[in-house]
C-alpha positions as CSV (number, residue, x, y, z in Angstrom):
1,M,10.2,4.9,18.5
2,S,7.4,2.8,20.1
3,N,5.5,6.1,20.8
4,N,5.9,7.0,17.2
5,N,4.6,3.6,16.2
6,G,1.4,4.3,18.1
7,V,1.1,7.7,16.4
8,L,1.6,6.0,13.0
9,T,-1.0,3.3,13.8
10,E,-3.6,5.9,14.8
11,C,-2.9,8.1,11.8
12,V,-3.0,5.2,9.3
13,S,-6.2,3.9,10.7
14,N,-7.8,7.3,10.1
15,L,-6.6,7.5,6.4
16,S,-9.2,7.3,3.7
17,D,-9.5,4.2,1.4
18,D,-8.0,6.2,-1.5
19,D,-5.0,7.2,0.7
20,V,-4.4,3.6,1.7
21,K,-4.7,2.4,-1.9
22,F,-2.3,5.1,-3.0
23,L,0.3,4.4,-0.3
24,H,0.2,0.6,-0.2
25,P,1.8,-0.3,-3.6
26,R,4.3,2.5,-3.3
27,L,5.5,1.4,0.2
28,A,5.4,-2.3,-0.7
29,Q,7.4,-2.1,-4.0
30,R,9.4,1.1,-3.6
31,L,10.2,1.6,-7.3
32,S,11.9,4.7,-8.6
33,G,10.3,7.8,-7.2
34,D,7.9,6.0,-4.9
35,L,9.4,7.2,-1.6
36,A,9.3,10.8,-2.8
37,E,5.6,10.4,-3.7
38,V,4.9,8.8,-0.3
39,L,6.6,11.7,1.5
40,L,4.8,14.3,-0.5
41,H,1.5,12.5,0.1
42,V,1.9,12.0,3.9
43,E,3.2,15.5,4.6
44,K,-0.5,16.6,4.5
45,V,-1.1,14.5,7.7
46,S,0.6,16.6,10.4
47,A,1.2,13.8,12.9
48,I,3.0,11.6,10.4
49,D,4.9,14.6,9.2
50,K,6.0,15.4,12.8
51,V,7.2,11.8,13.2
52,F,9.3,12.0,10.0
53,S,10.6,15.5,10.8
54,S,11.7,14.4,14.3
55,S,14.1,11.9,12.8
56,E,17.7,12.9,13.7
57,S,19.4,10.8,11.0
58,A,18.6,9.2,7.7
59,D,18.5,5.8,9.5
60,Q,15.8,7.0,11.8
61,L,13.9,8.4,8.9
62,Y,14.1,5.1,7.0
63,N,13.0,3.3,10.1
64,A,10.0,5.5,10.4
65,I,9.2,4.9,6.8
66,D,9.5,1.1,7.4
67,A,7.1,1.4,10.4
68,L,4.7,3.4,8.2
69,A,4.9,0.7,5.5
70,K,4.0,-2.0,8.1
71,E,1.1,0.0,9.4
72,V,-0.2,0.6,5.9
73,E,0.1,-3.1,5.1
74,K,-1.9,-4.0,8.2
75,E,-4.6,-1.4,7.3
76,F,-4.7,-2.6,3.7
77,R,-5.3,-6.2,5.0
78,R,-7.9,-4.9,7.5
79,R,-10.0,-3.4,4.7
80,P,-10.9,-6.4,2.6
81,H,-12.9,-4.4,0.1
82,L,-9.6,-2.8,-1.1
83,M,-8.0,-6.1,-1.9
84,V,-10.9,-7.4,-3.9
85,E,-10.7,-4.6,-6.4
86,D,-7.0,-5.1,-7.0
87,R,-7.2,-8.8,-7.7
88,P,-6.8,-9.7,-11.4
89,K,-9.7,-11.6,-12.9
90,K,-9.0,-15.2,-13.5
91,K,-8.8,-16.2,-17.1
92,R,-10.5,-19.3,-18.2
93,P,-8.3,-21.8,-19.9
94,Y,-8.8,-22.0,-23.6
95,K,-10.8,-25.0,-24.6
96,P,-11.1,-25.5,-28.3
97,K,-14.6,-26.4,-29.6
98,P,-14.8,-29.9,-31.0
99,R,-15.0,-30.0,-34.7
100,K,-18.1,-31.2,-36.3
101,S,-17.6,-34.1,-38.6
102,V,-18.5,-33.4,-42.2
103,A,-20.5,-36.2,-43.8
104,K,-19.5,-37.0,-47.4
């Protein structure tokens, strides 16, 4: 599996910014249908597809997916310009304006 990790590391480092932005939340959260989208997306990268197709059992496949998730997380952190865009803007706390006193 360590050889496969090297292949995954090399392939993930060659992915475009859009690919990393697409894969990162899906591999981090793994909501309904996310793994299917990830597998459909990475089948276009032949080296990653070979790593996944060489899995002899479901456990090995999920281990390969976990290794991919770790590499995508590393690559996402390595590209700081991707993280800046995804940060929510800070909201300023509401400060009511002082009322003007009305002279009578």
